[in-house]
One Martini backbone bead per residue (centre of mass of N, CA, C, O) as a GRO file, in nm:
protein
  303
    1MET     BB    1  21.749 -11.601   3.097
    2PRO     BB    2  21.601 -11.319   3.137
    3ALA     BB    3  21.446 -11.096   3.288
    4GLY     BB    4  21.114 -11.140   3.166
    5GLY     BB    5  21.136 -11.399   3.032
    6TYR     BB    6  21.084 -11.670   2.778
    7VAL     BB    7  20.960 -12.016   2.722
    8TRP     BB    8  20.797 -12.228   2.474
    9TRP     BB    9  20.624 -12.548   2.416
   10TYR     BB   10  20.417 -12.652   2.139
   11ILE     BB   11  20.131 -12.881   2.124
   12ASP     BB   12  19.926 -13.030   1.871
   13ALA     BB   13  19.613 -13.230   1.814
   14ILE     BB   14  19.436 -13.456   1.584
   15SER     BB   15  19.238 -13.693   1.520
   16ASP     BB   16  19.155 -13.894   1.257
   17ASP     BB   17  18.831 -13.880   1.342
   18GLY     BB   18  18.782 -13.589   1.503
   19ASP     BB   19  18.711 -13.649   1.828
   20HIS     BB   20  19.005 -13.537   1.902
   21ALA     BB   21  19.203 -13.315   2.121
   22LEU     BB   22  19.517 -13.122   2.177
   23THR     BB   23  19.722 -12.949   2.429
   24ILE     BB   24  20.075 -12.865   2.487
   25ILE     BB   25  20.251 -12.657   2.738
   26ALA     BB   26  20.584 -12.555   2.803
   27PHE     BB   27  20.701 -12.350   3.072
   28ILE     BB   28  20.936 -12.074   3.097
   29GLY     BB   29  20.817 -11.810   3.201
   30SER     BB   30  20.511 -11.765   3.248
   31VAL     BB   31  20.329 -11.540   3.062
   32PHE     BB   32  20.031 -11.597   3.230
   33SER     BB   33  20.142 -11.535   3.513
   34PRO     BB   34  20.064 -11.377   3.807
   35TYR     BB   35  20.319 -11.449   3.974
   36TYR     BB   36  20.528 -11.337   3.781
   37LEU     BB   37  20.419 -11.051   3.777
   38TRP     BB   38  20.416 -10.996   4.094
   39SER     BB   39  20.738 -11.047   4.121
   40GLY     BB   40  20.878 -10.884   3.859
   41ARG     BB   41  21.044 -11.098   3.689
   42PRO     BB   42  21.348 -11.217   3.785
   43ASP     BB   43  21.262 -11.552   3.756
   44PRO     BB   44  21.167 -11.773   3.527
   45ALA     BB   45  21.232 -12.059   3.669
   46ASN     BB   46  21.008 -11.991   3.907
   47HIS     BB   47  20.796 -12.013   3.638
   48CYS     BB   48  20.651 -12.316   3.578
   49ALA     BB   49  20.475 -12.521   3.320
   50VAL     BB   50  20.207 -12.760   3.235
   51ASN     BB   51  19.984 -12.753   2.973
   52VAL     BB   52  19.659 -12.921   2.960
   53ALA     BB   53  19.442 -13.014   2.677
   54LEU     BB   54  19.130 -13.190   2.648
   55TYR     BB   55  18.928 -13.303   2.363
   56GLY     BB   56  18.574 -13.377   2.318
   57LYS     BB   57  18.245 -13.450   2.273
   58SER     BB   58  18.220 -13.524   2.618
   59TYR     BB   59  18.492 -13.351   2.681
   60LYS     BB   60  18.698 -13.145   2.922
   61HIS     BB   61  19.046 -13.084   2.997
   62TRP     BB   62  19.231 -12.880   3.247
   63ALA     BB   63  19.585 -12.786   3.300
   64MET     BB   64  19.784 -12.546   3.531
   65THR     BB   65  20.071 -12.586   3.714
   66GLU     BB   66  20.268 -12.404   3.908
   67ARG     BB   67  20.633 -12.387   3.946
   68SER     BB   68  20.934 -12.408   4.069
   69ARG     BB   69  21.275 -12.447   4.033
   70ALA     BB   70  21.269 -12.725   4.191
   71ALA     BB   71  21.092 -12.860   3.935
   72LEU     BB   72  21.345 -12.807   3.747
   73SER     BB   73  21.472 -12.992   3.455
   74ARG     BB   74  21.759 -12.968   3.220
   75ASN     BB   75  21.862 -13.053   2.883
   76ALA     BB   76  21.928 -13.140   2.558
   77ALA     BB   77  21.687 -13.393   2.592
   78SER     BB   78  21.533 -13.250   2.848
   79LEU     BB   79  21.213 -13.178   3.026
   80VAL     BB   80  21.139 -13.101   3.370
   81ILE     BB   81  20.806 -13.060   3.531
   82GLY     BB   82  20.779 -13.215   3.775
   83PRO     BB   83  20.582 -13.497   3.670
   84SER     BB   84  20.665 -13.383   3.393
   85ALA     BB   85  20.783 -13.470   3.046
   86LEU     BB   86  21.042 -13.406   2.796
   87THR     BB   87  21.174 -13.625   2.529
   88TRP     BB   88  21.464 -13.662   2.319
   89ALA     BB   89  21.474 -13.934   2.063
   90ASP     BB   90  21.515 -14.066   1.762
   91GLY     BB   91  21.296 -13.860   1.628
   92LYS     BB   92  21.150 -13.826   1.918
   93LEU     BB   93  20.870 -13.712   2.122
   94ALA     BB   94  20.832 -13.750   2.464
   95ILE     BB   95  20.530 -13.735   2.679
   96GLU     BB   96  20.484 -13.689   3.024
   97ILE     BB   97  20.177 -13.700   3.210
   98ASP     BB   98  20.110 -13.536   3.550
   99GLU     BB   99  19.804 -13.395   3.632
  100ILE     BB  100  19.571 -13.143   3.756
  101ALA     BB  101  19.263 -13.055   3.721
  102VAL     BB  102  19.055 -12.771   3.632
  103PRO     BB  103  18.824 -12.717   3.879
  104LEU     BB  104  18.792 -13.026   3.866
  105PRO     BB  105  18.947 -13.265   4.021
  106ARG     BB  106  19.176 -13.449   3.805
  107ARG     BB  107  19.355 -13.684   3.655
  108LEU     BB  108  19.638 -13.642   3.422
  109LYS     BB  109  19.748 -13.946   3.261
  110GLY     BB  110  20.024 -13.983   3.021
  111ARG     BB  111  20.122 -14.051   2.667
  112LEU     BB  112  20.337 -13.917   2.415
  113GLU     BB  113  20.427 -13.964   2.054
  114LEU     BB  114  20.644 -13.803   1.833
  115ASN     BB  115  20.697 -13.816   1.490
  116LEU     BB  116  21.021 -13.658   1.360
  117PRO     BB  117  21.173 -13.658   1.058
  118ASN     BB  118  21.115 -13.330   1.023
  119LEU     BB  119  21.304 -13.041   1.080
  120THR     BB  120  21.331 -12.711   1.153
  121ALA     BB  121  21.584 -12.430   1.149
  122THR     BB  122  21.402 -12.200   1.159
  123HIS     BB  123  21.328 -11.843   1.216
  124PHE     BB  124  21.116 -11.577   1.371
  125THR     BB  125  21.055 -11.240   1.391
  126LEU     BB  126  20.783 -11.062   1.556
  127ASP     BB  127  20.955 -10.807   1.603
  128GLY     BB  128  21.152 -10.517   1.565
  129ALA     BB  129  21.379 -10.589   1.811
  130GLY     BB  130  21.426 -10.910   1.860
  131ARG     BB  131  21.258 -11.034   2.135
  132HIS     BB  132  21.072 -11.229   1.944
  133ILE     BB  133  21.058 -11.586   1.893
  134TRP     BB  134  20.989 -11.821   1.623
  135ARG     BB  135  20.962 -12.194   1.606
  136PRO     BB  136  20.895 -12.430   1.349
  137LEU     BB  137  20.975 -12.744   1.410
  138ALA     BB  138  20.681 -12.915   1.341
  139PRO     BB  139  20.424 -12.874   1.122
  140ARG     BB  140  20.436 -13.202   1.079
  141ALA     BB  141  20.291 -13.489   1.253
  142ARG     BB  142  20.293 -13.779   1.444
  143VAL     BB  143  20.062 -13.931   1.690
  144ASP     BB  144  20.063 -14.101   2.011
  145VAL     BB  145  19.786 -14.163   2.236
  146ARG     BB  146  19.814 -14.242   2.602
  147PHE     BB  147  19.566 -14.268   2.852
  148GLU     BB  148  19.464 -14.337   3.180
  149CYS     BB  149  19.383 -14.025   3.270
  150PRO     BB  150  19.195 -14.072   3.084
  151ASN     BB  151  19.062 -14.313   2.868
  152LEU     BB  152  19.301 -14.282   2.601
  153ASN     BB  153  19.321 -14.377   2.239
  154TRP     BB  154  19.526 -14.226   1.977
  155GLN     BB  155  19.561 -14.099   1.644
  156GLY     BB  156  19.754 -13.832   1.464
  157GLU     BB  157  19.789 -13.498   1.398
  158ALA     BB  158  20.074 -13.275   1.437
  159TYR     BB  159  20.232 -13.002   1.632
  160TRP     BB  160  20.552 -12.801   1.658
  161ASP     BB  161  20.667 -12.536   1.880
  162SER     BB  162  20.845 -12.213   1.954
  163ASN     BB  163  20.878 -11.961   2.213
  164SER     BB  164  21.070 -11.651   2.265
  165GLY     BB  165  21.191 -11.410   2.524
  166SER     BB  166  21.327 -11.085   2.673
  167GLU     BB  167  21.023 -11.014   2.733
  168PRO     BB  168  20.725 -10.944   2.779
  169LEU     BB  169  20.463 -10.996   2.576
  170GLU     BB  170  20.309 -10.715   2.634
  171ALA     BB  171  20.560 -10.535   2.539
  172GLY     BB  172  20.525 -10.622   2.215
  173PHE     BB  173  20.196 -10.661   2.235
  174GLN     BB  174  19.845 -10.642   2.184
  175ASN     BB  175  19.799 -10.864   1.950
  176TRP     BB  176  19.697 -11.200   1.820
  177THR     BB  177  19.708 -11.433   1.543
  178TRP     BB  178  19.676 -11.796   1.495
  179SER     BB  179  19.749 -12.062   1.249
  180ARG     BB  180  19.691 -12.414   1.156
  181ALA     BB  181  19.739 -12.643   0.866
  182ASN     BB  182  19.664 -12.902   0.660
  183LEU     BB  183  19.773 -13.038   0.367
  184SER     BB  184  19.813 -13.265   0.124
  185GLU     BB  185  20.120 -13.116   0.107
  186GLY     BB  186  20.157 -13.029   0.420
  187ALA     BB  187  20.171 -12.684   0.551
  188VAL     BB  188  20.013 -12.406   0.734
  189VAL     BB  189  20.103 -12.066   0.852
  190LEU     BB  190  19.953 -11.803   1.055
  191TYR     BB  191  20.054 -11.455   1.126
  192ASP     BB  192  19.917 -11.193   1.347
  193ALA     BB  193  20.059 -10.875   1.466
  194LYS     BB  194  20.020 -10.625   1.713
  195ARG     BB  195  20.233 -10.380   1.794
  196ARG     BB  196  20.372 -10.142   2.012
  197ASP     BB  197  20.508  -9.975   1.760
  198GLY     BB  198  20.252  -9.990   1.536
  199GLU     BB  199  20.310 -10.245   1.398
  200HIS     BB  200  20.312 -10.529   1.170
  201THR     BB  201  20.280 -10.886   1.169
  202SER     BB  202  20.302 -11.099   0.868
  203LEU     BB  203  20.239 -11.453   0.811
  204ALA     BB  204  20.282 -11.682   0.519
  205LEU     BB  205  20.330 -12.035   0.544
  206LEU     BB  206  20.499 -12.299   0.365
  207PHE     BB  207  20.509 -12.657   0.409
  208ASN     BB  208  20.648 -12.927   0.317
  209ALA     BB  209  20.710 -13.267   0.350
  210THR     BB  210  21.021 -13.164   0.459
  211SER     BB  211  20.987 -12.864   0.600
  212GLU     BB  212  21.006 -12.666   0.389
  213VAL     BB  213  21.016 -12.308   0.348
  214SER     BB  214  20.757 -12.073   0.236
  215ASP     BB  215  20.612 -11.809   0.098
  216PHE     BB  216  20.289 -11.644   0.057
  217PRO     BB  217  20.026 -11.490  -0.028
  218THR     BB  218  19.824 -11.308   0.158
  219PRO     BB  219  19.536 -11.353   0.267
  220PRO     BB  220  19.249 -11.246   0.345
  221LYS     BB  221  19.065 -11.094   0.574
  222ILE     BB  222  18.844 -11.253   0.826
  223ALA     BB  223  18.576 -11.231   1.013
  224LEU     BB  224  18.486 -11.341   1.335
  225PRO     BB  225  18.332 -11.429   1.594
  226SER     BB  226  18.304 -11.343   1.894
  227THR     BB  227  18.334 -11.404   2.208
  228LEU     BB  228  18.193 -11.414   2.519
  229TRP     BB  229  18.446 -11.219   2.615
  230GLY     BB  230  18.513 -11.028   2.355
  231ILE     BB  231  18.700 -11.165   2.151
  232ASP     BB  232  18.858 -11.112   1.875
  233ARG     BB  233  18.811 -11.262   1.545
  234GLU     BB  234  19.050 -11.371   1.291
  235THR     BB  235  19.136 -11.444   0.947
  236ARG     BB  236  19.269 -11.632   0.668
  237SER     BB  237  19.109 -11.638   0.336
  238HIS     BB  238  18.971 -11.724   0.004
  239ASN     BB  239  18.675 -11.785   0.157
  240ALA     BB  240  18.417 -11.652   0.326
  241GLN     BB  241  18.183 -11.869   0.309
  242SER     BB  242  18.385 -12.115   0.428
  243THR     BB  243  18.436 -11.933   0.684
  244ARG     BB  244  18.444 -12.081   1.018
  245VAL     BB  245  18.330 -12.170   1.325
  246LEU     BB  246  18.319 -12.489   1.473
  247LYS     BB  247  18.492 -12.453   1.755
  248THR     BB  248  18.521 -12.364   2.095
  249LEU     BB  249  18.766 -12.459   2.317
  250GLU     BB  250  18.853 -12.162   2.422
  251ASP     BB  251  18.713 -11.918   2.674
  252ALA     BB  252  18.874 -11.633   2.765
  253PRO     BB  253  18.941 -11.311   2.867
  254PHE     BB  254  19.228 -11.321   2.653
  255TYR     BB  255  19.144 -11.605   2.511
  256ALA     BB  256  19.137 -11.818   2.205
  257ARG     BB  257  19.033 -12.148   2.098
  258SER     BB  258  18.996 -12.293   1.765
  259LEU     BB  259  18.789 -12.433   1.519
  260ILE     BB  260  18.834 -12.396   1.164
  261SER     BB  261  18.715 -12.299   0.851
  262ALA     BB  262  18.903 -12.296   0.536
  263ASP     BB  263  19.070 -12.132   0.247
  264LEU     BB  264  19.378 -12.284   0.124
  265ARG     BB  265  19.536 -12.330  -0.159
  266GLY     BB  266  19.258 -12.472  -0.270
  267GLU     BB  267  19.171 -12.570   0.026
  268ARG     BB  268  18.992 -12.738   0.257
  269VAL     BB  269  19.027 -12.654   0.605
  270ILE     BB  270  19.145 -12.738   0.934
  271SER     BB  271  19.192 -12.512   1.202
  272ILE     BB  272  19.405 -12.397   1.438
  273HIS     BB  273  19.302 -12.125   1.656
  274GLU     BB  274  19.432 -11.801   1.777
  275SER     BB  275  19.344 -11.554   2.033
  276LEU     BB  276  19.522 -11.254   2.155
  277SER     BB  277  19.496 -11.030   2.445
  278LEU     BB  278  19.717 -10.817   2.607
  279ASP     BB  279  19.538 -10.593   2.709
  280ARG     BB  280  19.351 -10.778   2.873
  281PHE     BB  281  19.567 -10.923   3.045
  282SER     BB  282  19.656 -10.643   3.198
  283LYS     BB  283  19.420 -10.655   3.365
  284ARG     BB  284  19.344 -10.674   3.693
  285TRP     BB  285  19.088 -10.861   3.682
  286VAL     BB  286  19.230 -11.088   3.530
  287GLN     BB  287  19.457 -11.154   3.732
  288CYS     BB  288  19.249 -11.238   3.963
  289LEU     BB  289  19.139 -11.498   3.801
  290LEU     BB  290  19.386 -11.695   3.732
  291PRO     BB  291  19.432 -11.877   3.995
  292PHE     BB  292  19.184 -12.070   3.931
  293ARG     BB  293  19.358 -12.196   3.671
  294MET     BB  294  19.661 -12.132   3.830
  295PRO     BB  295  19.810 -12.302   4.031
  296ARG     BB  296  20.050 -12.317   4.307
  297ARG     BB  297  20.343 -12.515   4.372
  298ILE     BB  298  20.610 -12.630   4.579
  299ARG     BB  299  20.622 -12.905   4.517
  300SER     BB  300  20.812 -13.083   4.272
  301THR     BB  301  20.647 -13.389   4.209
  302SER     BB  302  20.363 -13.339   4.247
  303PRO     BB  303  20.049 -13.299   4.092
   0.00000   0.00000   0.00000
């Protein structure tokens, strides 16, 4: 991985009853790390983290502790960052989590297992120069979630992808929106990115039950309400009247994660939606806020 580069693996899931949701992101060259930025980004492996977000009707827990290269271990089948780990075997991805939430410290300790019978081998270039790559590894999967702290046990539908790049994310993009949703047979992913070269990337992708991918006509853009931090949100849907924000899961100075209702391919769907402003991320005042949500630890194995 070159200086300034990054790779992340992203997992999200929603419980079958709709009461719980989560995201887990494992970073090497943490793209949103102020420490990586302030270092001049010479060594991506010295800035790694596992971000965990748990959502429920009466709770929300968030953790993202950055660690040095001493906490990183990886091979073809596993990725270990501090006390948390991702392991691939026999068509399943097992994720062991042991992190400390912020701003109120509490332990997040548990295990997820994604059943992944069908993986995609395709990838997509998000920028004009080929420096930023997205891989939709498993657009639709089943997950079993079992946490000790807090006490959570549920099953649901999940999604897994990966992004990588050979330069900082803000060098390639001004902003982007992304969303994914399950259909009755398969899944759909939408990507819209405003690039630094003045061009736009727009993807509307349909994945069938065996994760084979095809594109489809891009639905119209529909504006959504801005967040409390003033981040613009928009999505694509075939019905403006049925398209709305159901819940804002994360509202940060440069980023928002939401659950939205939309109409895609003739179906009413619930989408996980993300809006990212790299222009806002680059502001000095935003960088000064980030250490409160992203502490950095030197010890390699402690939560």
